[in-house]
C-alpha positions in Angstrom: 1.3 -21.9 -5.3 -1.1 -24.0 -3.2 -4.8 -23.4 -3.4 -7.2 -24.8 -0.8 -11.0 -24.4 -0.7 -13.0 -24.0 2.6 -16.5 -24.1 1.0 -18.6 -21.2 -0.2 -16.2 -18.6 -1.7 -13.5 -19.0 0.8 -10.0 -20.1 -0.4 -6.5 -20.1 1.0 -3.9 -19.2 -1.7 -0.4 -19.8 -0.5 2.1 -18.0 -2.8 5.9 -17.7 -2.7 5.5 -14.2 -1.1 2.5 -14.5 1.2 -0.8 -16.1 2.1 -4.1 -14.8 0.7 -7.6 -15.7 2.0 -10.7 -14.9 0.1 -14.2 -14.3 1.4 -14.0 -15.8 4.9 -17.5 -16.7 6.1 -19.4 -16.6 9.4 -20.1 -20.3 10.2 -23.4 -19.3 11.9 -24.6 -17.9 8.5 -23.3 -20.6 6.1 -23.7 -23.7 8.3 -20.1 -24.6 7.4 -17.2 -25.0 9.9 -14.5 -22.5 9.1 -11.1 -23.8 9.9 -8.4 -21.7 11.6 -7.1 -19.3 9.0 -4.1 -17.1 9.0 -3.2 -14.7 6.2 -1.2 -11.6 5.0 -4.0 -10.5 2.7 -7.8 -10.9 3.0 -10.0 -10.1 0.0 -13.7 -9.3 0.6 -16.0 -9.4 -2.4 -19.2 -8.5 -0.6 -20.1 -6.9 2.8 -22.2 -9.9 3.9 -21.5 -12.3 6.8 -21.1 -15.1 4.2 -18.1 -13.2 2.7 -16.7 -10.7 5.1 -16.0 -12.6 8.4 -12.5 -11.0 8.8 -12.3 -11.9 12.5 -12.1 -15.5 11.4 -8.6 -14.8 10.0 -5.6 -14.2 12.2 -2.1 -12.8 11.4 -2.9 -9.0 11.1 -3.7 -9.3 7.4 -4.3 -6.3 5.2 -8.0 -6.2 4.2 -9.0 -5.4 0.6 -12.6 -4.5 0.5 -12.6 -1.4 -1.6 -11.9 -0.9 -5.3 -8.4 0.1 -6.2 -4.9 -1.0 -7.1 -2.8 -2.7 -4.4 0.8 -3.9 -4.1 1.2 -6.0 -1.0 4.3 -8.2 -0.4 4.9 -8.5 -4.1 1.3 -9.4 -4.9 -0.4 -7.0 -7.4 -4.2 -6.8 -6.9 -6.7 -4.8 -8.8 -10.1 -4.7 -7.1 -13.1 -3.7 -9.1 -16.9 -3.3 -8.8 -19.3 -4.1 -11.6 -22.8 -2.8 -11.8 -25.6 -5.1 -13.0 -26.7 -4.3 -16.5 -30.4 -4.8 -15.4 -30.7 -2.5 -12.4 -27.3 -0.6 -12.3 -26.8 -2.0 -8.8 -23.3 -3.1 -7.7 -22.8 -6.9 -7.7 -19.9 -6.9 -5.4 -16.2 -6.9 -6.0 -14.0 -9.0 -8.1 -10.2 -9.2 -8.0 -7.4 -9.5 -10.6 -4.3 -10.9 -8.9 -0.8 -11.1 -10.4 1.5 -13.3 -8.4 4.1 -16.1 -9.0 4.0 -15.3 -12.7 0.3 -16.2 -12.9 -2.8 -14.1 -13.5 -5.7 -15.1 -11.2 -9.2 -13.7 -11.1 -11.5 -14.2 -8.2 -15.2 -13.4 -9.1 -16.4 -13.5 -5.6 -20.2 -12.9 -5.3 -20.9 -12.0 -9.0 -24.6 -12.4 -9.8 -24.5 -12.2 -13.6 -22.6 -11.6 -16.8 -22.2 -8.4 -18.8 -19.7 -6.7 -21.1 -18.3 -4.5 -18.3 -17.4 -7.6 -16.3 -15.7 -9.4 -19.2 -13.7 -6.3 -20.2 -12.7 -5.7 -16.6 -11.3 -9.1 -16.2 -9.1 -9.3 -19.3 -6.6 -12.2 -19.7 -6.6 -14.7 -16.9 -4.8 -18.0 -16.2 -6.8 -19.2 -13.2 -10.4 -18.2 -12.8 -12.4 -18.7 -9.5 -16.1 -18.4 -10.3 -19.4 -19.1 -8.6 -21.6 -21.7 -10.2 -24.4 -22.4 -7.7 -26.9 -19.8 -8.8 -29.7 -18.2 -6.8 -27.9 -15.2 -5.3 -24.8 -15.7 -7.5 -23.9 -16.8 -11.0 -25.5 -20.1 -12.1 -24.0 -22.8 -14.3 -25.1 -21.3 -17.6 -23.8 -17.8 -16.7 -20.5 -19.2 -15.5 -20.2 -21.1 -18.7 -20.8 -17.9 -20.7 -18.0 -16.2 -18.7 -15.6 -19.1 -19.5 -16.5 -18.9 -23.2 -15.7 -15.2 -23.3 -12.5 -15.3 -21.2 -11.0 -18.7 -22.2 -9.0 -19.1 -19.0 -6.4 -21.9 -18.8 -7.9 -23.2 -15.6 -11.2 -22.9 -13.8 -11.9 -23.5 -10.1 -15.7 -23.6 -9.4 -17.0 -22.4 -6.0 -20.2 -21.3 -4.2 -22.3 -24.4 -4.9 -24.2 -26.9 -2.8 -22.1 -29.1 -0.4 -23.0 -31.0 2.7 -23.9 -28.7 5.6 -24.4 -25.4 3.7 -27.5 -23.5 4.7 -28.0 -21.6 1.5 -30.2 -22.8 -1.4 -27.5 -23.5 -4.0 -27.4 -25.7 -7.1 -25.1 -28.8 -7.2 -21.8 -28.7 -9.1 -22.8 -31.3 -11.7 -24.9 -29.0 -14.0 -21.8 -26.8 -14.4 -19.5 -29.7 -15.1 -21.9 -31.1 -17.7 -21.9 -27.8 -19.5 -18.1 -27.7 -19.8 -18.0 -31.4 -20.7 -16.5 -32.7 -17.5 -19.3 -34.7 -15.9 -17.0 -37.0 -13.9 -14.3 -35.0 -12.1 -12.5 -36.3 -9.1 -12.0 -33.7 -6.3 -8.6 -32.9 -4.9 -7.6 -31.9 -1.4 -5.6 -28.9 -2.8 -4.3 -27.7 -6.1 -0.6 -26.9 -6.6 0.9 -25.1 -9.5 4.5 -23.8 -9.6 4.5 -22.0 -12.9 2.3 -20.8 -15.8 4.0 -23.4 -18.0 2.3 -26.2 -16.0 -1.2 -25.1 -17.1 -2.6 -26.5 -20.3 -2.5 -24.2 -23.4 -4.5 -26.2 -25.9 -7.7 -26.5 -23.8 -9.2 -25.3 -20.6 -8.9 -27.5 -17.5 -11.2 -27.6 -14.4 -10.1 -28.4 -10.9 -12.7 -29.4 -8.3 -11.6 -29.1 -4.7 -12.8 -30.9 -1.7 -13.9 -28.4 1.0 -11.3 -28.3 3.9 -13.4 -27.4 6.9 -12.7 -27.4 10.7 
């Protein structure tokens, strides 16, 4: 499995069976240059131009933008919505993904933490979570999720990078909270099996945004 980040909450996840793209964004809204993307599956966490720019993805993908259970090309996906504990308003979607012997969770546009969210996620090997705050989870909230779930690997997303229009926090406060202040970024992350992930402690992978 190869995981590439395109900034904001957009990833390309290349598995043995197919290619998944998460939350493709409208460049006019985010200020980032979306590269050419092609996928078999596109997951949309929120019906907002920063997350649902499906016309930016070619390949006649199947779109998952509604809660339910899906089995597409050997990839098992459970899409769920969680209501905010404060106002009972939907936060958006998150996705549990089982593929290549790994359990992934993509938290998309989550704005906070509550028991329903934690219970809905369950066990996870690789967790994609926002850390930039403001309209999504901030560093402290993201750290709380990690403490509850204890994933093997975390990939932070939706934080301030060069060019992004949104007011977002930098990555460093999150890294400091998890004890990884100096973390070199990678072009992509590759994992071939669950056995390659650390068992004794959580790891964090920071990805360089691959833009057009």
